[in-house]
C-alpha positions as semicolon CSV with decimal commas, in nm:
position;residue;x (nm);y (nm);z (nm)
1;X;3,835;1,829;-5,010
2;X;4,198;1,879;-5,129
3;X;4,160;2,280;-5,309
4;X;4,306;2,100;-5,650
5;X;4,004;1,839;-5,685
6;X;3,766;2,003;-5,892
7;X;3,451;1,819;-5,707
8;X;3,259;1,544;-5,673
9;X;2,936;1,512;-5,837
10;X;2,682;1,223;-6,012
11;X;2,585;1,141;-6,334
12;X;2,198;1,278;-6,409
13;X;1,914;1,047;-6,506
14;X;1,858;1,028;-6,857
15;X;1,440;1,023;-6,812
16;X;1,166;1,050;-7,086
17;X;1,307;1,143;-7,412
18;X;1,072;1,473;-7,460
19;X;1,308;1,594;-7,187
20;X;0,997;1,610;-6,941
21;X;1,122;1,505;-6,620
22;X;1,494;1,585;-6,727
23;X;1,486;1,956;-6,502
24;X;1,342;1,749;-6,245
25;X;1,628;1,531;-6,257
26;X;1,875;1,756;-6,231
27;X;1,751;1,952;-5,924
28;X;1,747;1,583;-5,717
29;X;2,126;1,594;-5,832
30;X;2,147;1,884;-5,709
31;X;1,992;1,853;-5,378
32;X;2,223;1,580;-5,277
33;X;2,469;1,883;-5,255
34;X;2,727;1,790;-5,586
35;X;3,000;2,039;-5,732
36;X;2,914;1,856;-6,057
37;X;2,676;1,674;-6,263
38;X;2,712;1,438;-6,582
39;X;2,482;1,465;-6,874
40;X;2,362;1,180;-7,045
41;X;2,385;1,316;-7,383
42;X;2,412;0,934;-7,523
43;X;2,044;0,898;-7,421
44;X;1,886;1,197;-7,480
45;X;1,825;1,225;-7,857
46;X;2,072;1,484;-7,951
47;X;2,204;1,321;-8,290
48;X;2,018;1,195;-8,577
49;X;2,299;1,021;-8,829
50;X;2,509;1,219;-8,729
51;X;2,370;1,545;-8,706
52;X;2,321;1,722;-8,406
53;X;1,907;1,836;-8,376
54;X;1,860;2,184;-8,309
55;X;1,557;2,192;-8,122
56;X;1,635;1,908;-7,843
57;X;1,954;2,085;-7,768
58;X;1,836;2,448;-7,794
59;X;1,531;2,293;-7,519
60;X;1,859;2,098;-7,285
61;X;2,052;2,404;-7,288
62;X;1,711;2,585;-7,147
63;X;1,708;2,369;-6,853
64;X;2,102;2,310;-6,804
65;X;2,107;2,741;-6,767
66;X;2,154;2,923;-6,437
67;X;2,209;2,630;-6,205
68;X;2,516;2,667;-6,007
69;X;2,701;2,353;-6,104
70;X;2,942;2,294;-6,340
71;X;2,838;2,020;-6,642
72;X;3,027;1,702;-6,754
73;X;2,915;1,499;-7,051
74;X;2,941;1,102;-7,127
75;X;2,894;1,062;-7,485
76;X;2,772;0,747;-7,711
77;X;2,885;0,438;-7,573
78;X;2,897;0,318;-7,892
79;X;3,225;0,529;-8,052
80;X;3,485;0,237;-8,086
81;X;3,794;0,285;-8,272
82;X;3,876;-0,075;-8,233
83;X;3,609;-0,111;-8,506
84;X;3,638;-0,217;-8,841
85;X;3,862;0,098;-9,021
86;X;3,538;0,124;-9,273
87;X;3,286;0,249;-8,971
88;X;3,575;0,477;-8,804
89;X;3,484;0,750;-8,996
90;X;3,094;0,711;-8,876
91;X;3,239;0,686;-8,542
92;X;3,411;1,003;-8,536
93;X;3,157;1,203;-8,710
94;X;2,903;1,098;-8,395
95;X;3,265;1,184;-8,167
96;X;3,216;1,547;-8,337
97;X;2,904;1,620;-8,305
98;X;2,907;1,518;-7,927
99;X;3,157;1,703;-7,850
100;X;3,012;2,073;-8,017
101;X;2,709;1,965;-7,818
102;X;2,916;1,966;-7,499
103;X;3,086;2,276;-7,584
104;X;2,765;2,411;-7,607
105;X;2,632;2,304;-7,256
106;X;2,942;2,459;-7,112
107;X;3,093;2,104;-7,005
108;X;3,428;2,078;-6,904
109;X;3,502;1,690;-6,951
110;X;3,406;1,464;-7,197
111;X;3,352;1,114;-7,112
112;X;3,420;0,868;-7,449
113;X;3,475;0,492;-7,423
114;X;3,834;0,304;-7,516
115;X;3,797;0,029;-7,747
116;X;3,669;-0,308;-7,795
117;X;3,762;-0,557;-8,003
118;X;3,733;-0,928;-8,047
119;X;4,011;-1,179;-7,938
120;X;4,246;-1,216;-8,202
121;X;4,598;-1,274;-8,239
122;X;4,834;-0,942;-8,135
123;X;4,889;-0,856;-8,451
124;X;4,524;-0,736;-8,522
125;X;4,517;-0,627;-8,185
126;X;4,825;-0,406;-8,224
127;X;4,712;-0,226;-8,540
128;X;4,352;-0,152;-8,375
129;X;4,529;0,054;-8,119
130;X;4,753;0,231;-8,391
131;X;4,441;0,311;-8,516
132;X;4,287;0,411;-8,212
133;X;4,575;0,653;-8,135
134;X;4,535;0,854;-8,477
135;X;4,157;0,899;-8,414
136;X;4,194;0,977;-8,049
137;X;4,406;1,284;-8,219
138;X;4,237;1,404;-8,387
139;X;3,970;1,399;-8,196
140;X;4,198;1,599;-7,942
141;X;4,245;1,833;-8,169
142;X;3,847;1,888;-8,209
143;X;3,787;1,904;-7,866
144;X;4,060;2,117;-7,811
145;X;3,892;2,356;-8,072
146;X;3,603;2,363;-7,838
147;X;3,818;2,398;-7,486
148;X;3,724;2,078;-7,355
149;X;3,899;1,782;-7,208
150;X;3,828;1,434;-7,417
151;X;3,860;1,187;-7,138
152;X;3,892;0,823;-7,246
153;X;3,704;0,567;-6,992
154;X;3,888;0,236;-6,887
155;X;3,631;-0,103;-7,005
156;X;3,653;-0,476;-6,888
157;X;3,569;-0,666;-7,182
158;X;3,314;-0,823;-7,099
159;X;3,273;-1,211;-6,886
160;X;3,343;-1,496;-7,150
161;X;3,696;-1,403;-7,271
162;X;3,623;-1,345;-7,635
163;X;3,683;-0,863;-7,581
164;X;3,995;-0,714;-7,545
165;X;4,029;-0,425;-7,411
166;X;4,267;-0,222;-7,263
167;X;4,383;-0,250;-6,904
168;X;4,437;0,067;-6,688
169;X;4,803;0,013;-6,754
170;X;4,756;-0,034;-7,124
171;X;4,569;0,271;-7,183
172;X;4,773;0,496;-6,988
173;X;5,064;0,385;-7,218
174;X;4,818;0,446;-7,470
175;X;4,759;0,768;-7,389
176;X;5,138;0,876;-7,312
177;X;5,223;0,782;-7,693
178;X;4,968;1,017;-7,811
179;X;5,054;1,278;-7,594
180;X;4,839;1,534;-7,648
181;X;4,671;1,792;-7,373
182;X;4,306;1,774;-7,448
183;X;4,310;1,346;-7,457
184;X;4,370;1,224;-7,119
185;X;4,167;0,957;-6,905
186;X;3,865;0,855;-6,723
187;X;3,958;0,623;-6,435
188;X;3,640;0,369;-6,363
189;X;3,759;0,184;-6,086
190;X;3,469;-0,087;-6,118
191;X;3,565;-0,178;-6,479
192;X;3,914;-0,149;-6,378
193;X;3,837;-0,440;-6,097
194;X;3,636;-0,649;-6,308
195;X;3,873;-0,670;-6,616
196;X;4,087;-0,762;-6,397
197;X;3,952;-1,011;-6,178
198;X;3,900;-1,209;-6,533
199;X;4,258;-1,158;-6,689
200;X;4,444;-1,135;-6,378
201;X;4,641;-0,832;-6,223
202;X;4,668;-0,599;-5,911
203;X;4,379;-0,348;-5,857
204;X;4,571;-0,066;-5,689
205;X;4,852;-0,057;-5,888
206;X;4,691;-0,072;-6,247
207;X;4,501;0,209;-6,130
208;X;4,805;0,412;-5,980
209;X;4,913;0,374;-6,317
210;X;4,624;0,542;-6,489
211;X;4,576;0,796;-6,226
212;X;4,841;1,085;-6,360
213;X;4,635;1,063;-6,676
214;X;4,265;1,061;-6,538
215;X;4,090;1,390;-6,482
216;X;3,809;1,227;-6,414
217;X;3,665;0,923;-6,226
218;X;3,409;0,745;-6,250
219;X;3,354;0,609;-5,904
220;X;3,100;0,312;-5,786
221;X;3,108;-0,017;-5,629
222;X;3,129;-0,389;-5,690
223;X;3,286;-0,668;-5,644
224;X;3,509;-0,754;-5,926
225;X;3,294;-1,078;-6,002
226;X;3,218;-1,208;-6,327
227;X;2,877;-1,193;-6,388
228;X;2,874;-1,557;-6,487
229;X;2,566;-1,758;-6,338
230;X;2,260;-1,695;-6,543
231;X;2,019;-1,427;-6,231
232;X;1,689;-1,370;-6,273
233;X;1,664;-1,024;-6,148
234;X;1,925;-0,754;-6,065
235;X;1,811;-0,821;-5,702
236;X;2,032;-1,113;-5,764
237;X;2,302;-1,012;-5,888
238;X;2,357;-0,788;-5,573
239;X;2,306;-1,095;-5,351
240;X;2,575;-1,269;-5,527
241;X;2,780;-0,967;-5,564
242;X;2,764;-1,024;-5,945
243;X;2,893;-0,795;-6,263
244;X;2,905;-0,404;-6,310
245;X;2,737;-0,366;-6,065
246;X;2,699;0,060;-6,028
247;X;2,653;0,055;-5,586
248;X;2,681;0,269;-5,369
249;X;3,063;0,341;-5,211
250;X;3,105;0,123;-4,917
251;X;2,858;-0,100;-5,072
252;X;3,134;-0,325;-5,263
253;X;3,494;-0,431;-5,149
254;X;3,703;-0,196;-5,369
255;X;3,989;-0,078;-5,142
256;X;3,915;0,264;-5,162
257;X;4,133;0,370;-4,886
258;X;4,484;0,209;-5,065
259;X;4,377;0,377;-5,397
260;X;4,345;0,722;-5,281
261;X;4,690;0,672;-5,064
262;X;4,885;0,518;-5,466
263;X;4,665;0,715;-5,673
264;X;4,803;1,053;-5,754
265;X;4,543;1,245;-6,017
266;X;4,570;1,584;-6,217
267;X;4,523;1,900;-6,099
268;X;4,116;1,918;-6,124
269;X;4,042;1,552;-6,109
270;X;3,660;1,527;-6,098
271;X;3,509;1,216;-5,873
272;X;3,152;1,142;-6,032
273;X;2,902;0,912;-5,927
274;X;2,789;0,661;-6,152
275;X;2,476;0,522;-5,927
276;X;2,258;0,255;-6,122
277;X;1,863;0,389;-6,102
278;X;1,776;0,170;-5,774
279;X;2,049;0,268;-5,573
280;X;1,896;0,632;-5,568
281;X;1,701;0,591;-5,264
282;X;2,048;0,634;-5,073
283;X;2,163;0,881;-5,314
284;X;2,283;1,148;-5,032
285;X;2,502;0,891;-4,858
286;X;2,677;0,792;-5,112
287;X;2,747;1,150;-5,241
288;X;2,845;1,265;-4,893
289;X;3,078;0,900;-4,871
290;X;3,266;0,993;-5,209
291;X;3,301;1,339;-5,022
292;X;3,495;1,223;-4,781
293;X;3,685;1,009;-5,053
294;X;3,762;1,333;-5,239
295;X;3,928;1,498;-4,970
296;X;4,175;1,197;-4,914
297;X;4,292;1,203;-5,295
298;X;4,594;1,339;-5,360
299;X;4,664;1,533;-5,656
300;X;5,004;1,588;-5,838
301;X;5,043;1,944;-5,726
302;X;4,950;1,788;-5,348
303;X;5,258;1,536;-5,401
304;X;5,486;1,812;-5,494
305;X;5,409;2,020;-5,225
């Protein structure tokens, strides 16, 4: 692995709401030999009505303490600054509480989602982007106070064309416009694949556009196929290769070698695996494959050498 990659990790399972399974889930992740673990604080009942639930946080801190691993955090998925303006302050309240929790857990990166909005005329979409820039700049100030990096994740807009979200290159332009040292990107390769297979666009060049801002990566495989016919089970989706499958690396057809050749990431990038629960039985192989990928990664300092 290049010395400029911070490490390879995996998202921990949340388990029961009382956290009784969480220590075991961390141990299972650590057994794969990861460098980092992403904590799913969106599903650990840590915030109630915008306020931190202190007893739950103290229990989580005790579970996380003393482990030889670097933590990152995935915050609430519902935070959406493309939402109606009257709700943005509520989103910000939850984001502030989540960043405080992340700092107390000692996390280095905080992952949040980019905006989603119903498809509308261009003026409405551009107004949403302007609002998101303002709120993300404020969030960056909070992240800076807590010495944590806010990593905004690219999404896909669903399978029916009713929702707009930023392409990887558009998210790169938005982050450049914000220009905040604590507001960067999470590049989710499969989300990019699914989004571009619907809207059109080249996966490798789009990811390469976002890569210089992407200090955090979400690594999982798919076929970039829309989940646009009825399926009875997740196993059927696997058979068809439809949807956001969160497969082990190598099970789908994402062109990983081409991406590693074309993308130049910031120094300290994290390769975090997001593996669906049903595939954890092959977690070790997925971690090993992802470490091989990370060893091929280029960072800005590598490229300048």
